[in-house]
C-alpha positions in Angstrom: -45.5 69.1 -28.6 -42.9 67.1 -29.0 -42.2 67.2 -25.3 -45.6 66.5 -24.0 -46.2 63.4 -26.2 -42.7 61.9 -24.7 -43.8 62.5 -21.3 -46.8 61.0 -21.9 -45.3 57.8 -23.4 -43.0 57.8 -20.5 -45.9 58.1 -17.9 -47.8 54.7 -19.8 -45.2 52.5 -19.8 -44.7 53.7 -15.9 -47.8 52.9 -15.0 -47.6 49.5 -16.7 -44.5 48.2 -14.6 -46.5 49.7 -11.8 -49.8 47.4 -12.5 -47.9 44.1 -13.4 -46.0 44.7 -10.0 -49.3 44.7 -8.4 -50.6 41.8 -10.3 -50.6 38.5 -8.7 -49.2 35.9 -10.8 -51.6 33.0 -11.7 -51.6 30.4 -9.2 -50.6 27.2 -11.2 -52.9 25.2 -8.6 -55.9 27.1 -10.0 -55.4 26.1 -14.0 -58.3 23.2 -14.8 -56.8 20.4 -16.5 -59.2 17.9 -18.2 -58.4 14.3 -19.0 -58.4 14.9 -22.4 -55.3 17.4 -22.0 -53.3 14.5 -19.8 -50.8 12.3 -21.0 -51.8 8.2 -20.5 -49.5 7.9 -18.3 -50.7 10.7 -16.3 -54.2 9.8 -16.1 -55.6 8.6 -12.9 -58.7 6.7 -12.4 -61.6 8.2 -11.7 -63.2 6.4 -9.0 -61.2 5.0 -5.8 -61.4 1.6 -5.3 -60.0 -1.3 -3.5 -59.2 0.3 -0.2 -56.0 -1.0 1.6 -54.6 -2.6 -1.4 -54.4 0.3 -4.0 -52.2 2.5 -2.6 -51.1 6.0 -3.8 -47.4 6.0 -5.2 -44.9 7.6 -2.8 -41.6 8.1 -2.5 -38.8 6.3 0.0 -38.3 8.9 2.4 -40.6 12.1 3.2 -39.8 15.7 4.8 -40.0 16.1 8.5 -40.1 19.4 8.3 -36.7 20.3 10.0 -34.4 19.3 7.2 -34.7 15.6 7.7 -35.7 12.9 6.2 -38.2 9.9 7.5 -37.4 6.8 5.7 -41.0 4.9 4.6 -41.1 1.1 5.0 -41.6 -0.6 2.4 -45.1 -2.1 1.5 -45.1 -5.6 2.7 -47.7 -6.8 0.8 -46.0 -5.6 -2.3 -42.7 -7.0 -1.8 -44.1 -10.5 -1.1 -46.5 -10.3 -4.3 -43.7 -9.0 -6.2 -41.1 -12.0 -5.0 -43.8 -14.4 -6.2 -44.2 -13.2 -9.5 -40.0 -13.3 -9.4 -40.1 -16.9 -9.1 -42.5 -17.9 -11.5 -41.9 -19.3 -15.1 -43.5 -18.1 -17.9 -45.6 -21.1 -17.7 -46.6 -20.7 -14.1 -47.6 -17.0 -15.2 -50.1 -18.1 -18.1 -51.2 -20.5 -15.3 -52.2 -17.7 -13.1 -54.4 -15.7 -16.2 -57.0 -18.7 -16.5 -60.1 -19.4 -14.6 -61.6 -22.4 -16.0 -64.0 -25.0 -16.1 -63.4 -27.6 -13.6 -63.5 -31.2 -15.3 -65.6 -33.7 -14.1 -63.0 -36.3 -14.3 -59.4 -35.9 -13.6 -59.3 -32.4 -12.6 -56.3 -32.8 -10.3 -54.0 -33.8 -13.5 -55.3 -30.5 -15.3 -54.3 -28.5 -11.9 -51.0 -30.0 -11.7 -50.6 -29.2 -15.3 -51.3 -26.0 -16.0 -51.7 -24.2 -12.1 -54.7 -22.3 -13.2 -55.6 -18.8 -10.8 -58.5 -21.1 -10.3 -61.8 -23.1 -11.4 -65.8 -22.6 -12.5 -67.9 -25.1 -10.9 -71.2 -25.3 -12.9 -74.1 -28.1 -12.7 -72.2 -31.1 -13.5 -69.9 -30.8 -11.2 -72.4 -30.3 -8.5 -75.1 -32.8 -9.5 -74.7 -36.2 -7.8 -72.5 -35.3 -4.8 -73.3 -33.8 -1.5 -72.2 -30.8 0.4 -69.6 -32.9 2.3 -68.4 -34.7 -0.5 -68.3 -31.4 -2.6 -66.5 -29.8 -0.4 -63.8 -32.6 0.5 -63.2 -32.6 -3.3 -63.1 -28.7 -3.5 -60.0 -28.7 -0.2 -58.2 -32.0 -2.0 -57.7 -29.1 -5.2 -56.5 -26.8 -2.8 -53.7 -29.2 -1.6 -52.4 -30.0 -4.8 -51.4 -26.2 -5.5 -48.8 -23.5 -4.1 -51.1 -20.4 -4.9 -54.7 -21.1 -3.4 -57.4 -21.3 -6.4 -59.9 -19.3 -6.8 -63.1 -21.4 -6.8 -66.1 -20.1 -8.5 -69.6 -20.5 -9.2 -72.3 -18.5 -10.9 -75.1 -18.4 -8.4 -76.8 -14.9 -9.3 -80.4 -16.6 -8.1 -83.3 -17.4 -10.4 -82.4 -19.1 -14.1 -78.7 -19.0 -13.3 -78.1 -21.3 -10.2 -75.3 -24.0 -10.1 -75.5 -25.0 -6.3 -79.0 -24.4 -5.5 -80.3 -26.0 -8.3 -79.1 -29.2 -6.4 -81.7 -30.0 -3.5 -79.5 -31.6 -1.5 -77.8 -28.2 -1.2 -80.6 -26.5 -0.8 -84.5 -27.1 -0.7 -85.2 -24.6 -3.2 -83.5 -22.2 -5.7 -82.4 -18.9 -4.5 -84.6 -16.6 -5.9 -83.5 -13.9 -8.5 -83.2 -10.5 -6.8 -85.5 -9.0 -8.8 -88.2 -11.5 -7.1 -86.9 -11.1 -3.8 -87.1 -7.3 -3.8 -90.9 -7.6 -5.0 -91.8 -10.0 -2.2 -89.7 -8.7 0.7 -87.6 -5.4 -0.1 -83.6 -4.8 0.7 -84.1 -6.5 3.8 -84.5 -9.6 2.2 -82.2 -9.0 -0.8 -79.4 -8.6 2.2 -80.7 -12.0 4.4 -80.6 -14.1 0.8 -77.3 -12.9 -0.4 -76.0 -13.6 3.3 -77.3 -17.0 3.7 -76.1 -17.8 0.1 -72.4 -16.7 0.9 -72.6 -18.8 4.2 -73.6 -21.8 1.8 -70.6 -21.4 -0.7 -68.1 -20.3 1.4 -69.2 -23.7 3.7 -68.1 -25.7 0.8 -64.8 -24.1 -0.3 -66.7 -21.9 -2.9 -64.6 -18.4 -2.7 -66.1 -16.6 -5.2 -69.6 -15.9 -7.0 -69.7 -14.5 -10.2 -72.4 -12.0 -9.3 -74.5 -9.7 -9.0 -75.4 -8.4 -12.2 -74.9 -4.7 -12.8 -76.6 -4.4 -15.9 -79.1 -1.8 -16.4 -82.2 -3.9 -18.5 -85.4 -2.9 -18.1 -87.6 -4.2 -21.0 -89.1 -7.2 -20.4 -88.0 -8.6 -23.7 -84.4 -8.0 -23.7 -82.3 -10.7 -22.9 -80.7 -9.8 -19.4 -84.3 -8.5 -18.5 -84.9 -11.5 -15.9 -81.0 -11.3 -14.3 -81.1 -7.6 -14.0 -81.7 -5.5 -11.0 -85.3 -3.6 -11.2 -85.9 0.7 -10.6 -84.0 3.7 -11.3 -80.5 3.9 -11.7 -79.7 5.2 -8.2 -81.8 2.2 -6.7 -79.9 -0.5 -8.8 -76.7 1.7 -7.5 -78.3 0.9 -3.8 -79.1 -2.7 -4.7 -75.8 -3.7 -5.9 -73.8 -1.9 -3.1 -75.8 -4.1 -0.6 -75.7 -7.4 -2.3 -72.0 -7.4 -2.5 -71.2 -5.7 1.0 -73.5 -8.7 2.6 -71.5 -11.1 0.2 -68.3 -10.1 1.2 -69.2 -9.4 4.7 -69.1 -13.9 4.9 -66.1 -14.0 3.1 -67.2 -14.4 0.0 -66.0 -12.8 -3.3 -68.0 -11.1 -6.3 -67.6 -10.6 -9.7 -69.6 -7.4 -11.0 -71.1 -8.1 -14.7 -71.2 -7.4 -17.5 -68.9 -4.2 -18.2 -69.3 -1.8 -19.7 -72.8 -2.9 -19.6 -75.3 -5.1 -21.4 -78.5 -2.5 -21.6 -81.4 -4.2 -23.7 -79.0 -6.3 -26.2 -79.3 -9.7 -27.2 -77.4 -13.1 -26.5 -73.6 -13.3 -27.0 -74.0 -17.1 -26.3 -75.5 -17.2 -29.6 -74.0 -14.9 -31.9 -72.4 -11.2 -32.4 -74.2 -8.2 -30.6 -73.1 -4.6 -31.3 -75.1 -2.3 -29.0 -75.0 1.5 -30.9 -75.8 3.5 -27.6 -73.8 6.7 -27.4 -70.7 7.1 -25.4 -72.5 9.3 -22.9 -75.3 6.6 -22.0 -72.3 4.4 -20.6 -71.1 7.3 -18.4 -74.0 8.6 -17.0 -75.7 5.2 -16.3 -74.2 1.9 -17.0 -71.0 3.0 -15.4 -72.6 3.9 -11.6 -73.5 0.5 -10.6 -69.7 -1.1 -11.2 -68.6 1.9 -9.5 -71.1 1.1 -7.2 -69.9 -2.5 -6.2 -66.3 -1.5 -6.0 -66.8 1.0 -3.7 -68.6 -1.5 -1.6 -65.3 -3.8 -1.9 -65.8 -5.9 -5.1 -62.5 -6.8 -6.4 -63.1 -8.0 -9.7 -65.4 -6.9 -13.0 -66.7 -9.5 -15.7 -66.3 -8.2 -19.3 -69.0 -8.8 -22.0 -68.3 -9.9 -25.3 -70.9 -6.9 -26.9 -69.2 -4.6 -29.7 -69.8 -1.4 -28.2 -69.8 0.8 -31.2 -69.4 4.2 -28.8 -65.5 2.7 -27.8 -64.9 0.4 -30.2 -66.6 -0.4 -33.7 -64.6 -3.8 -34.5 -63.6 -5.6 -31.4 -65.9 -7.5 -28.8 -65.1 -5.6 -25.6 -63.7 -8.3 -23.8 -61.1 -8.3 -26.0 -60.6 -4.2 -26.8 -58.1 -2.5 -25.5 -59.7 0.5 -25.8 -62.3 -0.9 -23.5 -60.2 -1.9 -20.9 -58.6 1.1 -21.2 -61.9 3.0 -20.3 -62.4 -0.1 -17.6 -59.0 1.2 -16.1 -59.8 4.5 -16.0 -63.1 5.0 -14.5 -63.2 1.8 -12.2 -59.6 1.9 -11.3 -55.9 0.1 -11.6 -56.2 -2.4 -9.5 -59.7 -4.2 -10.5 -59.0 -7.5 -12.0 -60.7 -8.0 -15.4 -62.1 -11.6 -16.7 -63.6 -11.9 -19.9 -67.0 -13.8 -20.3 -66.2 -17.4 -21.5 -64.2 -16.9 -24.3 -66.0 -20.3 -25.9 -69.4 -18.3 -26.5 -70.4 -17.8 -29.9 -70.0 -14.5 -30.4 -66.0 -15.0 -29.8 -65.9 -19.1 -31.0 -67.4 -17.8 -34.2 -64.5 -15.9 -35.3 -61.6 -16.9 -33.4 -60.0 -19.9 -32.0 -59.7 -20.3 -28.3 -56.1 -20.0 -28.6 -56.3 -16.5 -30.5 -58.7 -15.2 -28.5 -57.0 -15.9 -25.4 -53.7 -14.1 -26.3 -56.3 -11.2 -27.8 -57.6 -10.9 -24.4 -54.2 -10.3 -22.5 -53.1 -8.1 -25.1 -56.6 -6.1 -24.6 -55.5 -5.7 -20.6 -57.5 -8.6 -19.5 -56.3 -10.3 -16.3 -58.4 -13.3 -16.2 -59.4 -15.6 -19.4 -62.7 -17.5 -18.5 -63.0 -20.6 -21.0 -63.9 -24.3 -20.7 -60.5 -25.9 -21.9 -57.8 -24.4 -19.3 -54.9 -26.5 -21.4 -55.8 -25.2 -24.3 -55.8 -21.4 -23.2 -51.9 -22.2 -21.0 -50.8 -23.6 -24.1 -51.5 -20.6 -26.0 -50.5 -17.8 -23.4 -47.0 -19.9 -23.0 -46.3 -19.3 -26.5 -47.2 -16.1 -26.7 -45.2 -15.0 -23.9 -41.8 -17.2 -25.4 -42.2 -15.7 -29.1 -42.8 -12.4 -27.4 -46.3 -11.6 -28.9 -47.0 -10.9 -24.7 -44.2 -9.4 -23.0 -43.5 -11.1 -19.4 -44.1 -7.3 -18.1 -47.8 -7.5 -19.5 -48.5 -10.7 -17.9 -46.9 -9.7 -14.6 -49.2 -6.6 -14.8 -52.3 -9.1 -14.7 -50.7 -11.4 -12.3 -50.0 -9.3 -9.7 -53.8 -7.9 -9.5 -54.7 -11.4 -9.0 -52.4 -12.1 -6.1 -53.6 -9.3 -4.8 -57.3 -10.2 -4.9 -56.5 -13.3 -3.8 -54.8 -11.7 -0.7 -58.4 -9.7 0.0 -60.0 -12.5 0.0 -58.0 -14.1 2.8 -56.6 -16.7 0.1 -53.0 -15.9 0.6 -51.2 -15.0 3.8 -48.2 -12.4 3.4 -45.0 -14.2 4.9 
């Protein structure tokens, strides 16, 4: 019996070895890794954006398959952008992170002093002018800077219009997208977006702070009149059409208000908390923004809502967590800008200087405000004392310069 037991043991061991030899090792490519399992630096955006600008990282050489390597030429766009950044002082870097209201007087002096990324035109900058005088004025501003300015305005249509509110520029205001769709459908929407883009670009305006990508379907909500109608899928389709129509005419677009305003109140007049669950944003609110980026939009405006699913303390515009979510889901090279930092939701708690620094620290690229000089001084000081690293500033300025190249404002030399 003893010998029998030993024989059985030996036979069992031999069978085990044979089974191991016949079983293929697990293919590591078959292993599933969720985003939560990745280290932060390994995470990649969940949505591919900015074709032609955002490139995958590559080695400087590649294997030809014959034991030789072929040199890959450096990207001339990246080389040009980096050369511009290397030549900038801290003050110039700070200026390129500011999109400020255009003063009605002495605008040239402000432009020369802070060299901003761009200017925003409001009704007061349009009133009393003709298309000819405004275009001459904007052309003169561009002649004073080395890096061309973003010249932006809010021409959503309906309740938010700056240029078409003046009858010298258009006989009637551009209609709200919701109204156009009700009266003329998608074809009417596309036609009006094209006309809008042609008018703005003819004046020297190169960015429209639109379209609104928020999902708001309750008539008593703050964003309802400005939001697009229909299901999530329909809104995504409308956003794509609007961005394509405006971008096709050479006008840059800004998707707003990330991460999605919903049915919430007005941050112009105070703090607003959005308590919807995280799943709502990932499954619905993010989708129109993703659609707009797929259509070619280069920028996203971030709201001042406190979105408790991501950050229960800071407004989205000043929240690193929200900006990290934006980068992961919309892309690393998308330009992120704040809503106006002098709205009550922000100014009620922070000075402009404090808010500007917090925004850049959080990961915003452009500080939007009325007082560009104060914002510039705050960022210059923060760069000087190390509260904002030069590396952090260069990261934002790189995105902004790439956007300007995409818009045709900068030419690679």
